[in-house]
Structures are given as structure tokens and as C-alpha cells.
N, C-alpha and C positions, 0 to 999 in steps of 0.2 A: 845353240849348246849340243854338246854330243850326248850320245844314249852309254850311261854305266848302269849295269843290273846292280853289283855291289853298291854304288854313290846311292841306286834309286831306293834301294829298301836298306838301307841301312840305317833307319832310324826303327826297325825292325827287333834290333837289338836291344836287349834287356828283357824284351817277353821270348826272342827264340834266337837260339845260341847260332853261331857262323856254319856248322855243320847241321843244323835244323834247317838253315834259311837255305843251303845247297839240296838238301831232301826236295824243299820246296820247289826249288828252280827245275826238280829232274820229272816232279811229279807230273802226272795228267788226271784232270780232271772232264768227267764226262757230263754235259747239265742237258737235260730234254729241258725244252721250255726257257722261253728269255723273255717272261713278261713279267710280273708282279714280283714273284720266288727269283726267280732263274737267273733274272737280269740282275739284280742286287745281290746275289751270291756270287757270279760271274766277275761283276767289279771288285766285289771284296776281298776274293782269291786273286783278282791279279795284284791288288795293292800288297796282300799278303806276299806276293812273287813267285806264286805260282805260273808260269811258264806257255804249260801242254795244257788245249782242252778240245773234248769233242763236242761241238753245239749242235742243236738239234730243234728248230722251230719253224713250222709251216708258214705261221699268221705274218700278218702287215699290222702294224700301229692302226690304234682306233680311237678319236675322242674321249669314247669313255674310258681308253686306261691311262689317260693323264692324269690320275688321284692316285695311282700306286704303281707306275711301271717307268722304271730307271729310262730309260731310253724314248719313253713318249715325251714329244713335244710338238710346236705346229711345223715345224721342218721334217718330221717323220711319219706324220700322218699319210698311211697308205703305202708304207713304205716295210719291204721286208723285215720283223724283228732279226732275222738272222744275219743280215746285210748291217742293220744299224748297230748290231750291238759288238760285230764284228771289230766295223770301223770304230767303236768305243774302246773295245782291246786293245787294239791296233796302237791309237793313241795314247795310251797309259803304258803299253809294254812293245815299243816296236819290233822286239823281236820273238815275239809270242808268236807261239804257232797253234793254228788255229785246223783243224779240219772241221766242216761244215757238211750238216746234210739238211738242205732248205726243205725236202718232203717230211720233215720231222721226224720221230721215231719209227720206222714201219715194221711190217715182218720181212721185208727185204733186206731192210739195211741194220737190224738191233745187233745182228754179232758184230758187225764191222762199227756201230757206234760205240759199244762195249768195250771191246778189243783193245789191250794198252792201256785202258783207262785204271788208275787206282783204287780209283770211288767215284761212284757215282750221283749225282744231285736230281731228285723227281722237281723238275719244276714244271711240271706237266699242271692245265689248269684242273681245278680241283673236278668238274665235270666232266671229264672227259676219261670215264672209267673204261673204256675199251682200250684206249692209248696206255692209261697206268698198269692194267693187269700185262697188257704186251709186253710191260717193261720189265714186272716182275717172274714173267714168263720166262724172257729172253734170259734174264740175266746171269743165271746159273749155268747155262749151258758155255753163254761167253768168259766167265771171267769170275773169282772167288770172291768178290765182296760182293755183298747186297747193295742196293742202291739204296742212299738218304732221304728222305722227304722230308723237307725242311716244311715247319709251321709253326705255330704257337710250341708245340716240340718235335721232338725229331724222333719218327719214326723210324725203326730199323726194320727193312721187312726180310726177313729169315728162309725162304724160298729155296731149299738146295741143301739145308742144313740140317742134319737129322735130329743133334741134341742141341741145349744149348751153351754144353760146353764148346761145339765145334763153331759157334757162331762168333767170329772177327768183331774185335771192337774198333780196332782201326786196321785199315789194309797191313797186308805183312810191310811189304815196302815201306810204311810210315811208323809200324809198329818199332824196326830194325832204326828208322830215324830216332826215336822215340827215346829206345833205351841207349842209344851213342850219347844224349844229351845227360842222362843220368849218369853214365859213367866219367863223365870231361866237366 
């Protein structure tokens, strides 16, 4: 069988309008951390039809990851989370564009990691406080949208915004997509 984007994501219709699907196709999402949070979000966003990702994770899968991490199984123990999840992404969408950061999110690569991303997902380990601080510090210099930290609730970091009125609910590129769907 040959790959066809429109056919692969045709069952999103009804939930997502065709013009919105094209916006998702063009969107870029940066995900820092591909374990229990980031790995699941990567797969979900891939199946939604997003085709461009910046991915960062320096770790390998370990046995204690089995209970919660998408890419963890007996065949991936000791393997790079980044490489395993990149392979998963390519099996879901052979046309996916991936920019991989094998050192994780660092002071040296954070500008490049966030550059061009429409939204950022914080999948960094809960106890990796310094990495999370780096992501928050780095984001406003690199791009206008704050990182989203998924968990029991979404926490939107607003560093770099002077007032609540300046805080975007959605990245600008996605707001224009949302307005398209209301007009059609």
C-alpha cells in the first residue's frame, strides 16, 4: 500500500475541517522529553496529522520505564528514546519531518530547538528542574509561544509576557486556522 496523507487522516473529518487539517499538516511542534509524557503526545500529534517535529531527549529506555512510556518494551531497553520514537514516528507517517536533538535540550541548542516551532510541549522529567528552567528561560528569546507543560492540567508558562492580555491562547499560526474554520 502506498502512503497518502489525505487518506491517512481522512477520519479526522467531522472533528477537524479540511482547512484545519492542512494547518496541522504544516504545523511544527517541539517536544522536549520523549518518555511518559512526550512520547504519548508525539504519537497523538502524529495521528492528528502534524508532520513536523523538533524532538529532544538524551536518555535511553530502561526497565522502570515499562509502566508508562510508549516506546518502552523489551526490544528497546538500552536504546535511545529519541531514535526509538523517531522510528515510531516514521512508521506512522513516512513523510514526517524530524529534527533530532540527541543531547536533549541544552543551553547550546535551545534556540535552534524552539526556532520554527508553532508550539512546544514540555515532556521533561518532573525532577529535571534545571532542564525545565532552561526551557522557560530560552523560549521567549526563540519564539513567541510559551511551552505547554502537560500533566493533570495544562500549565502555560508565560515568561516574557508583560500582561495576561498578551498571553496567547494558541500560537498565532493556529489562531488563524481556528478563525478559518469559524468562517466556513
